[in-house]
BASE-106198 format. One record per residue (C-alpha): residue number from 1; residue in three letters; x, y, z. Coordinates in steps of 0.001 Angstrom, whole numbers, plus 500000, padded with zeros to 6 digits. Layout:
<recs>
<NUM; 'ala'; <X; Y; Z>>
...
</recs>
This chain:
<recs>
<1; 'met'; <532716; 360611; 812467>>
<2; 'thr'; <529378; 362268; 813118>>
<3; 'arg'; <526660; 359654; 813608>>
<4; 'arg'; <523004; 360099; 812788>>
<5; 'ser'; <520337; 359715; 815425>>
<6; 'ala'; <518440; 356434; 815844>>
<7; 'pro'; <515986; 355918; 812968>>
<8; 'ala'; <512480; 357048; 813790>>
<9; 'ala'; <510977; 354363; 811568>>
<10; 'ala'; <512388; 351684; 813815>>
<11; 'ser'; <510994; 353034; 817067>>
<12; 'ala'; <507539; 352561; 818547>>
<13; 'ser'; <505416; 355438; 819763>>
<14; 'ala'; <501832; 356355; 820445>>
<15; 'pro'; <499513; 357676; 817734>>
<16; 'gly'; <500083; 361350; 816996>>
<17; 'met'; <496565; 362720; 816577>>
<18; 'gly'; <496525; 365519; 819116>>
<19; 'ala'; <493319; 367417; 819734>>
<20; 'gly'; <493164; 370344; 817352>>
<21; 'gly'; <496546; 369438; 815863>>
<22; 'phe'; <497077; 369417; 812093>>
<23; 'thr'; <498288; 366095; 810710>>
<24; 'pro'; <499291; 366205; 807025>>
<25; 'asn'; <498796; 363673; 804286>>
<26; 'ile'; <502208; 362454; 803087>>
<27; 'leu'; <503112; 361208; 799604>>
<28; 'trp'; <506441; 359662; 798614>>
<29; 'ile'; <507162; 359283; 794896>>
<30; 'val'; <510230; 357060; 794510>>
<31; 'thr'; <511748; 356479; 791070>>
<32; 'thr'; <514604; 354170; 790045>>
<33; 'gln'; <517903; 355148; 788379>>
<34; 'trp'; <516972; 358872; 788177>>
<35; 'arg'; <520228; 360645; 788935>>
<36; 'ala'; <520160; 364087; 790528>>
<37; 'gln'; <521780; 365795; 787568>>
<38; 'ala'; <519078; 364664; 785104>>
<39; 'ala'; <516357; 367312; 785430>>
<40; 'gly'; <515587; 370635; 783864>>
<41; 'tyr'; <515657; 372398; 787233>>
<42; 'ala'; <519140; 370896; 787816>>
<43; 'gly'; <520439; 372441; 784593>>
<44; 'asp'; <520552; 369329; 782378>>
<45; 'pro'; <520073; 370508; 778771>>
<46; 'asn'; <518880; 367041; 777716>>
<47; 'ala'; <516106; 366685; 780302>>
<48; 'arg'; <512490; 367583; 779513>>
<49; 'thr'; <510933; 367517; 782962>>
<50; 'pro'; <508369; 370340; 783120>>
<51; 'his'; <506368; 368784; 785953>>
<52; 'leu'; <509352; 368205; 788231>>
<53; 'asp'; <510621; 371670; 787311>>
<54; 'ala'; <507293; 373132; 788459>>
<55; 'leu'; <507432; 371054; 791634>>
<56; 'ala'; <510980; 372255; 792357>>
<57; 'ala'; <509786; 375850; 792054>>
<58; 'ala'; <507306; 375182; 794868>>
<59; 'ala'; <509477; 372889; 797005>>
<60; 'val'; <512683; 372549; 798965>>
<61; 'asn'; <515316; 371159; 796603>>
<62; 'phe'; <517780; 369142; 798705>>
<63; 'ala'; <520498; 369523; 796087>>
<64; 'gln'; <523130; 367495; 797989>>
<65; 'ala'; <520929; 364453; 798650>>
<66; 'val'; <522464; 361001; 798264>>
<67; 'thr'; <521310; 357438; 798424>>
<68; 'pro'; <522969; 355519; 801270>>
<69; 'his'; <523521; 352582; 798891>>
<70; 'pro'; <523515; 353034; 795104>>
<71; 'phe'; <521698; 349771; 794357>>
<72; 'gly'; <517989; 348999; 794499>>
<73; 'pro'; <517275; 346458; 797275>>
<74; 'phe'; <519852; 347928; 799680>>
<75; 'ala'; <518509; 351460; 799157>>
<76; 'arg'; <514835; 350441; 799324>>
<77; 'ala'; <515364; 348584; 802591>>
<78; 'ala'; <517186; 351593; 804055>>
<79; 'leu'; <514517; 354010; 802839>>
<80; 'leu'; <511637; 352060; 804356>>
<81; 'thr'; <513321; 351210; 807666>>
<82; 'gly'; <515589; 354208; 808255>>
<83; 'val'; <518345; 351661; 808971>>
<84; 'pro'; <521317; 351212; 806597>>
<85; 'ser'; <522198; 347938; 804933>>
<86; 'pro'; <523285; 345390; 806029>>
<87; 'glu'; <521977; 346241; 809521>>
<88; 'asn'; <518398; 346205; 808160>>
<89; 'gly'; <518814; 342582; 807061>>
<90; 'val'; <519583; 343159; 803365>>
<91; 'ala'; <523272; 342323; 802974>>
<92; 'ala'; <523238; 340954; 799402>>
<93; 'tyr'; <521289; 341721; 796252>>
<94; 'phe'; <518880; 338779; 796501>>
<95; 'asp'; <518253; 339103; 800247>>
<96; 'pro'; <514620; 339829; 801147>>
<97; 'leu'; <513677; 342421; 803735>>
<98; 'pro'; <513149; 340366; 806916>>
<99; 'arg'; <509507; 339790; 807749>>
<100; 'glu'; <510007; 341282; 811199>>
<101; 'ala'; <511653; 344476; 809888>>
<102; 'arg'; <509979; 347591; 811205>>
<103; 'thr'; <509210; 350220; 808557>>
<104; 'ile'; <507858; 353726; 808292>>
<105; 'ala'; <504446; 352184; 807497>>
<106; 'his'; <504319; 350580; 810948>>
<107; 'thr'; <505256; 353844; 812622>>
<108; 'leu'; <502684; 355966; 810785>>
<109; 'gly'; <500006; 353300; 811106>>
<110; 'glu'; <500401; 353561; 814875>>
<111; 'arg'; <499887; 357300; 814554>>
<112; 'gly'; <496502; 356798; 812951>>
<113; 'tyr'; <497565; 357015; 809314>>
<114; 'ala'; <496027; 354975; 806532>>
<115; 'thr'; <499046; 353543; 804703>>
<116; 'ala'; <499252; 352414; 801075>>
<117; 'phe'; <502005; 351268; 798725>>
<118; 'phe'; <501897; 351142; 794923>>
<119; 'gly'; <504510; 349839; 792494>>
<120; 'lys'; <507912; 348190; 792592>>
<121; 'trp'; <508799; 346332; 795811>>
<122; 'his'; <512106; 344519; 795103>>
<123; 'leu'; <512380; 343284; 798695>>
<124; 'phe'; <510962; 339746; 798624>>
<125; 'his'; <512484; 336372; 797753>>
<126; 'arg'; <513689; 336121; 794134>>
<127; 'asp'; <515166; 333175; 792288>>
<128; 'pro'; <518699; 334162; 791200>>
<129; 'ala'; <518525; 331540; 788432>>
<130; 'ala'; <515333; 332933; 786867>>
<131; 'pro'; <515466; 335589; 784123>>
<132; 'met'; <515624; 338984; 785789>>
<133; 'val'; <513755; 340738; 782982>>
<134; 'gly'; <510283; 339403; 782332>>
<135; 'pro'; <507336; 337723; 784027>>
<136; 'ala'; <509326; 335260; 786189>>
<137; 'his'; <510152; 337987; 788710>>
<138; 'ala'; <507291; 340308; 787751>>
<139; 'lys'; <504641; 337730; 788735>>
<140; 'ile'; <506151; 336759; 792099>>
<141; 'val'; <503403; 337151; 794704>>
<142; 'val'; <504510; 339048; 797806>>
<143; 'pro'; <502507; 337661; 800779>>
<144; 'pro'; <500748; 340183; 803056>>
<145; 'ala'; <503156; 339449; 805917>>
<146; 'his'; <506065; 340586; 803721>>
<147; 'arg'; <504573; 343889; 802540>>
<148; 'gly'; <506360; 346070; 805068>>
<149; 'gly'; <503369; 346861; 807270>>
<150; 'phe'; <501367; 348732; 804611>>
<151; 'ala'; <497638; 348294; 805193>>
<152; 'ser'; <496941; 348568; 801471>>
<153; 'trp'; <499514; 347219; 799006>>
<154; 'glu'; <499420; 346875; 795225>>
<155; 'gly'; <502497; 346274; 793158>>
<156; 'phe'; <505035; 343819; 791784>>
<157; 'glu'; <508257; 342329; 793075>>
<158; 'ser'; <510551; 343220; 790148>>
<159; 'gly'; <510903; 342089; 786521>>
<160; 'phe'; <511884; 345380; 784833>>
<161; 'leu'; <508797; 345473; 782622>>
<162; 'leu'; <508477; 349160; 781811>>
<163; 'asn'; <505304; 348415; 779862>>
<164; 'asp'; <502213; 346306; 780677>>
<165; 'pro'; <503122; 345552; 784318>>
<166; 'trp'; <501734; 342675; 786383>>
<167; 'leu'; <500131; 343897; 789621>>
<168; 'his'; <498774; 342077; 792659>>
<169; 'gly'; <497988; 342962; 796243>>
<170; 'thr'; <495168; 343945; 798581>>
<171; 'arg'; <492605; 344346; 795787>>
<172; 'leu'; <494204; 341814; 793415>>
<173; 'pro'; <494883; 338397; 794991>>
<174; 'ala'; <496616; 337091; 791845>>
<175; 'pro'; <498796; 338979; 789369>>
<176; 'val'; <496854; 340876; 786702>>
<177; 'arg'; <498493; 342434; 783657>>
<178; 'phe'; <497630; 346095; 783099>>
<179; 'pro'; <498154; 347551; 779622>>
<180; 'gly'; <500153; 350744; 779336>>
<181; 'tyr'; <503372; 352387; 780391>>
<182; 'gln'; <504316; 351258; 783889>>
<183; 'ala'; <504650; 354735; 785395>>
<184; 'asp'; <501241; 355700; 783968>>
<185; 'val'; <499592; 352553; 785332>>
<186; 'ile'; <501083; 352860; 788811>>
<187; 'cys'; <500401; 356586; 789114>>
<188; 'asp'; <496832; 356144; 787897>>
<189; 'arg'; <496169; 353322; 790379>>
<190; 'ala'; <497598; 355418; 793228>>
<191; 'ala'; <495608; 358464; 792088>>
<192; 'glu'; <492423; 356403; 792147>>
<193; 'trp'; <493085; 355366; 795756>>
<194; 'ile'; <493844; 358939; 796758>>
<195; 'arg'; <490753; 360281; 794973>>
<196; 'his'; <488518; 357952; 796910>>
<197; 'phe'; <490200; 357471; 800250>>
<198; 'gly'; <492330; 360570; 800459>>
<199; 'ser'; <490037; 363259; 799126>>
<200; 'arg'; <489507; 364952; 802473>>
<201; 'ile'; <491775; 367424; 804232>>
<202; 'pro'; <493004; 365655; 807394>>
<203; 'asn'; <491442; 366578; 810742>>
<204; 'thr'; <488670; 368643; 809134>>
<205; 'gly'; <486397; 366253; 807252>>
<206; 'lys'; <486252; 368862; 804491>>
<207; 'lys'; <486441; 367571; 800952>>
<208; 'asp'; <489264; 368971; 798875>>
<209; 'leu'; <487606; 367803; 795642>>
<210; 'ala'; <483944; 368765; 795448>>
<211; 'asp'; <482944; 366030; 793009>>
<212; 'val'; <484327; 363091; 794992>>
<213; 'pro'; <481537; 361023; 796576>>
<214; 'asp'; <481622; 359669; 800098>>
<215; 'phe'; <483754; 356554; 800165>>
<216; 'arg'; <484440; 353868; 802725>>
<217; 'ser'; <488110; 353084; 803070>>
<218; 'pro'; <489446; 349822; 801584>>
<219; 'val'; <491687; 349469; 804644>>
<220; 'ser'; <489405; 350717; 807418>>
<221; 'pro'; <485767; 350087; 808386>>
<222; 'ile'; <485193; 353801; 808922>>
<223; 'ala'; <484860; 356613; 806405>>
<224; 'asn'; <487934; 358819; 806040>>
<225; 'ile'; <486799; 361896; 807935>>
<226; 'asn'; <489743; 362557; 810205>>
<227; 'arg'; <492373; 360000; 809122>>
<228; 'pro'; <495394; 361268; 807211>>
<229; 'trp'; <497077; 359034; 804658>>
<230; 'phe'; <500639; 358022; 803825>>
<231; 'val'; <501149; 356736; 800278>>
<232; 'val'; <504333; 355449; 798621>>
<233; 'val'; <504363; 355392; 794808>>
<234; 'ser'; <507362; 353337; 793682>>
<235; 'leu'; <508187; 353609; 789968>>
<236; 'glu'; <510693; 351475; 788062>>
<237; 'pro'; <511457; 353969; 785238>>
<238; 'pro'; <513828; 355363; 784188>>
<239; 'his'; <515560; 352035; 784899>>
<240; 'pro'; <516745; 350029; 781865>>
<241; 'pro'; <515919; 348550; 779395>>
<242; 'tyr'; <516373; 352017; 777938>>
<243; 'asp'; <515250; 350907; 774483>>
<244; 'ala'; <511770; 349959; 775771>>
<245; 'pro'; <508880; 352109; 774485>>
<246; 'ala'; <508343; 355230; 776624>>
<247; 'ala'; <504636; 356027; 776341>>
<248; 'gly'; <504981; 357596; 772928>>
<249; 'val'; <508021; 359721; 773763>>
<250; 'glu'; <510541; 359220; 770980>>
<251; 'pro'; <514220; 358860; 771929>>
<252; 'arg'; <516461; 361750; 770981>>
<253; 'ala'; <519090; 361275; 768279>>
<254; 'pro'; <522208; 359978; 770084>>
<255; 'ala'; <524379; 362599; 768395>>
<256; 'ala'; <522195; 365359; 769890>>
<257; 'ile'; <522829; 364280; 773501>>
<258; 'val'; <525010; 366738; 775396>>
<259; 'leu'; <527558; 364709; 777363>>
<260; 'pro'; <529329; 365904; 780521>>
<261; 'ala'; <533087; 366348; 780411>>
<262; 'asn'; <533810; 363214; 782441>>
<263; 'val'; <532482; 360852; 779729>>
<264; 'pro'; <535522; 359728; 777670>>
<265; 'arg'; <535283; 360759; 774019>>
<266; 'gly'; <536084; 358875; 770857>>
<267; 'gly'; <535504; 355288; 771944>>
<268; 'glu'; <532891; 352702; 772840>>
<269; 'ala'; <532033; 354452; 776112>>
<270; 'glu'; <530858; 357546; 774233>>
<271; 'val'; <528905; 355517; 771675>>
<272; 'arg'; <527156; 353502; 774351>>
<273; 'ala'; <526506; 356539; 776560>>
<274; 'arg'; <524840; 358424; 773726>>
<275; 'arg'; <522744; 355427; 772710>>
<276; 'glu'; <521538; 354657; 776231>>
<277; 'leu'; <520994; 358285; 777222>>
<278; 'ala'; <518774; 358805; 774178>>
<279; 'gly'; <516370; 356226; 775621>>
<280; 'tyr'; <516969; 357274; 779223>>
<281; 'tyr'; <515812; 360834; 778591>>
<282; 'ala'; <512708; 359562; 776795>>
<283; 'his'; <511801; 357573; 779922>>
<284; 'leu'; <512530; 360604; 782108>>
<285; 'glu'; <510081; 362648; 780059>>
<286; 'ala'; <507403; 359939; 780144>>
<287; 'thr'; <507806; 359416; 783886>>
<288; 'asp'; <507779; 363155; 784551>>
<289; 'arg'; <504456; 363335; 782714>>
<290; 'ala'; <502996; 360477; 784796>>
<291; 'ile'; <504150; 362159; 788016>>
<292; 'gly'; <502604; 365435; 786889>>
<293; 'arg'; <499256; 363771; 786288>>
<294; 'leu'; <499402; 362122; 789726>>
<295; 'leu'; <500246; 365391; 791467>>
<296; 'ala'; <497412; 367176; 789677>>
<297; 'gly'; <494951; 364963; 791554>>
<298; 'val'; <496578; 365165; 794978>>
<299; 'pro'; <494873; 367528; 797434>>
<300; 'ala'; <497306; 370412; 797754>>
<301; 'ala'; <495960; 371596; 801098>>
<302; 'gly'; <497506; 369599; 803913>>
<303; 'thr'; <499658; 367269; 801795>>
<304; 'ile'; <503445; 366954; 801927>>
<305; 'val'; <505025; 365518; 798763>>
<306; 'ala'; <508547; 364069; 798556>>
<307; 'val'; <510008; 362998; 795184>>
<308; 'thr'; <513284; 361095; 794973>>
<309; 'ser'; <515071; 358064; 793474>>
<310; 'val'; <516777; 355050; 795014>>
<311; 'his'; <519984; 355618; 792977>>
<312; 'gly'; <521355; 357019; 789741>>
<313; 'asp'; <523293; 355644; 786759>>
<314; 'met'; <526839; 356316; 785580>>
<315; 'his'; <525921; 356543; 781866>>
<316; 'gly'; <529546; 356503; 780740>>
<317; 'ala'; <531024; 358901; 783304>>
<318; 'his'; <534649; 357786; 783868>>
<319; 'gly'; <533932; 355086; 781268>>
<320; 'leu'; <531585; 353313; 783730>>
<321; 'phe'; <527963; 352248; 783482>>
<322; 'arg'; <525030; 351332; 785739>>
<323; 'lys'; <525266; 351786; 789511>>
<324; 'gly'; <526930; 350562; 792686>>
<325; 'trp'; <529782; 353006; 792106>>
<326; 'pro'; <530566; 355778; 794620>>
<327; 'his'; <530662; 358499; 791942>>
<328; 'glu'; <528213; 361405; 791845>>
<329; 'glu'; <526199; 360039; 788929>>
<330; 'ser'; <525442; 356894; 790937>>
<331; 'val'; <524995; 358176; 794506>>
<332; 'arg'; <523390; 361612; 794093>>
<333; 'val'; <519603; 361539; 793771>>
<334; 'pro'; <516854; 364136; 793391>>
<335; 'leu'; <515007; 365013; 796588>>
<336; 'leu'; <512199; 367559; 796401>>
<337; 'val'; <509899; 368262; 799359>>
<338; 'arg'; <506760; 370323; 798855>>
<339; 'gly'; <504617; 371424; 801775>>
<340; 'ala'; <507290; 371600; 804481>>
<341; 'ser'; <510598; 373380; 805033>>
<342; 'arg'; <513203; 373563; 807777>>
<343; 'asp'; <513615; 376659; 809885>>
<344; 'gly'; <516934; 377894; 811242>>
<345; 'ser'; <516839; 375490; 814189>>
<346; 'gly'; <516241; 372409; 812037>>
<347; 'ser'; <512535; 372099; 812899>>
<348; 'trp'; <509944; 371678; 810171>>
<349; 'val'; <507416; 374342; 809238>>
<350; 'leu'; <504439; 372838; 807433>>
<351; 'gly'; <503005; 374540; 804399>>
<352; 'ala'; <506269; 376339; 803575>>
<353; 'gly'; <509248; 375825; 801319>>
<354; 'ser'; <508498; 377466; 797987>>
<355; 'gly'; <511485; 377470; 795652>>
<356; 'his'; <514200; 376986; 798272>>
<357; 'arg'; <517491; 375198; 797576>>
<358; 'ser'; <519133; 373451; 800523>>
<359; 'glu'; <522799; 372461; 800615>>
<360; 'glu'; <522418; 370162; 803641>>
<361; 'pro'; <524328; 366860; 803276>>
<362; 'val'; <521215; 364681; 803519>>
<363; 'ser'; <520519; 361040; 802686>>
<364; 'leu'; <517490; 358893; 801924>>
<365; 'leu'; <518071; 357574; 805448>>
<366; 'asp'; <516759; 360931; 806660>>
<367; 'leu'; <513430; 360685; 804828>>
<368; 'pro'; <511661; 358238; 807208>>
<369; 'arg'; <512713; 360316; 810225>>
<370; 'trp'; <511540; 363490; 808518>>
<371; 'thr'; <508244; 361802; 807701>>
<372; 'val'; <507613; 361005; 811353>>
<373; 'glu'; <508477; 364611; 812211>>
<374; 'trp'; <505979; 365815; 809605>>
<375; 'ala'; <503330; 363539; 811058>>
<376; 'asp'; <504057; 364933; 814536>>
<377; 'ala'; <504385; 368568; 813479>>
<378; 'gly'; <500789; 369392; 814334>>
<379; 'glu'; <501074; 368176; 817882>>
<380; 'pro'; <500777; 370921; 820497>>
<381; 'gly'; <503730; 371653; 822765>>
<382; 'pro'; <507467; 372075; 822162>>
<383; 'arg'; <509356; 369873; 819714>>
<384; 'asn'; <512986; 368862; 819787>>
<385; 'pro'; <514706; 369980; 816573>>
<386; 'lys'; <517096; 367488; 814984>>
<387; 'ser'; <520635; 368685; 814530>>
<388; 'gln'; <521922; 368574; 810984>>
<389; 'ala'; <524383; 365820; 810152>>
<390; 'glu'; <527906; 366871; 809272>>
<391; 'met'; <528136; 364447; 806365>>
<392; 'ala'; <526173; 361707; 804600>>
<393; 'pro'; <527394; 358096; 804726>>
<394; 'ile'; <527436; 356101; 801481>>
<395; 'ser'; <528361; 352448; 800926>>
<396; 'met'; <527970; 349239; 798969>>
<397; 'pro'; <527669; 346398; 801482>>
<398; 'ser'; <528555; 343691; 798931>>
<399; 'val'; <529391; 343122; 795277>>
<400; 'val'; <526367; 342532; 793034>>
<401; 'pro'; <527275; 339787; 790533>>
<402; 'leu'; <525648; 341428; 787515>>
<403; 'pro'; <527287; 342887; 784387>>
<404; 'his'; <528760; 346412; 784459>>
<405; 'gln'; <528186; 346975; 788192>>
<406; 'cys'; <530773; 348088; 790728>>
<407; 'asp'; <533527; 345521; 791269>>
<408; 'arg'; <533989; 345908; 795030>>
<409; 'ala'; <532366; 346580; 798380>>
<410; 'trp'; <533195; 350008; 799777>>
<411; 'arg'; <532134; 352648; 802257>>
<412; 'gly'; <532530; 356400; 802303>>
<413; 'trp'; <531338; 359803; 803417>>
<414; 'arg'; <530218; 362813; 801435>>
<415; 'thr'; <529856; 366510; 802195>>
<416; 'pro'; <528971; 369193; 799645>>
<417; 'ala'; <532708; 369908; 799322>>
<418; 'arg'; <534439; 366527; 799848>>
<419; 'lys'; <534039; 362809; 799204>>
<420; 'phe'; <536211; 360124; 800830>>
<421; 'val'; <535811; 356430; 799952>>
<422; 'val'; <537661; 353409; 801307>>
<423; 'asn'; <537762; 349778; 800246>>
<424; 'ala'; <536272; 347050; 802403>>
<425; 'asp'; <539627; 346649; 804179>>
<426; 'gly'; <539758; 350365; 805029>>
<427; 'thr'; <542426; 351359; 802496>>
<428; 'pro'; <541705; 354655; 800702>>
<429; 'trp'; <540238; 354319; 797207>>
<430; 'leu'; <538886; 357753; 796235>>
<431; 'tyr'; <539190; 361293; 797544>>
<432; 'phe'; <537696; 364262; 795720>>
<433; 'his'; <537379; 367984; 796328>>
<434; 'leu'; <533843; 368264; 794966>>
<435; 'asp'; <533751; 372031; 795315>>
<436; 'arg'; <536674; 372347; 792876>>
<437; 'asp'; <536175; 369141; 790894>>
<438; 'pro'; <532441; 368340; 790626>>
<439; 'gly'; <533106; 365860; 787801>>
<440; 'glu'; <535512; 363886; 790032>>
<441; 'gln'; <538245; 363894; 787426>>
<442; 'arg'; <541157; 364113; 789850>>
<443; 'asn'; <541439; 361394; 792491>>
<444; 'leu'; <543623; 362809; 795272>>
<445; 'val'; <544403; 359444; 796895>>
<446; 'gly'; <548145; 358995; 796515>>
<447; 'asp'; <548799; 362711; 796077>>
<448; 'pro'; <551493; 363628; 798669>>
<449; 'ala'; <550111; 367163; 798885>>
<450; 'his'; <546887; 365769; 800370>>
<451; 'ala'; <548340; 362973; 802521>>
<452; 'ala'; <547639; 364762; 805824>>
<453; 'glu'; <544091; 365578; 804753>>
<454; 'ile'; <543425; 361943; 803807>>
<455; 'ala'; <544946; 360735; 807082>>
<456; 'ala'; <542533; 362987; 808965>>
<457; 'trp'; <539588; 361508; 807083>>
<458; 'arg'; <540797; 357979; 807872>>
<459; 'ala'; <541051; 358867; 811543>>
<460; 'arg'; <537489; 360189; 811557>>
<461; 'gly'; <536166; 357009; 809962>>
</recs>
């Protein structure tokens, strides 16, 4: 099996501020439960996502992107560290990210970046006996030593409050409740930080926004003249509860939802899928609007933007709901990158990438490594291009004891044309020809005509 290179986020290196080199600002926008299929640019007739559609038209659309683990804490830990679970220390749902874990924030901070995090964390200690929805988890205070190395941090542990979130952090020692839709609040708070601290084009001192006054950084004693910034905006929507208000966006009539062919018809699965998707698409629209407002205030010159999600949701496909499952609706995520594109050798070209669709088998595990490469792209001298991975690994390290989630631990591998999944003991569970069966309606495990093919996959694993 092809293995990926050692994660860049976990390795130390010297600051990357070469004389005369261009060092970009970098913005990650990370949503929750937004599956790759659910966007206008992806062809979903239910999705009203004009801002992401516009971004996709000016970005590289990594159309085959997957989460390494289709469940929040496992995926978030992998995304920040570049190390899969459980190797990163998160082996079970309630495990915190170890205090000593090295993240992308540490790596970019050493390169001279100002680093900031806004929004959902979901990587600190939580009481499994406390209500998961509500203030018990939303008001947990994450100590500075457990904030993943971000110099500025403002967010909440969890709690699934899509409205009126509780925030605390660098500027807020104790939790404060902010009125409004969560995505609006988080994006507005991040936009405020960027307006003040990040209003200059890196390495030039030139203001991108003429009306922004001089400002002294909240995380540095010097004015931001030559420092680039790295900001993570972590949004909980469109995660359930799907019936929560969505910033004035009214849910569609359930009967009007267009269902894919792999949602069983005529039973409770269809009824529930229609009901939940009506609210889900309202939250997509509201979150798309919040992201659009955030992007409107981000300096376009010299900024790389990546938009993704930690996992998707089954929404009735195969009669299943929620996440943790190895199916496409759960593991495939949006991944749009504006401001950088790959050339034929695999190296990054900054400032490029308008409207390009990539079929590379990439994973969220790649994003921290890419981010370090973006930060280093302005350095003079030759760079070593990264070879493309042959396939993307996917897995669930453990069973999450919550309703409707996947009932087993598993591991697998995905290419644009194939998906092979085994149980924890290595026995085959699922095998699909995605190029012929994108809805995964024919499991080829047990089919004698494909026995040799499956044996070859087992040997590679």
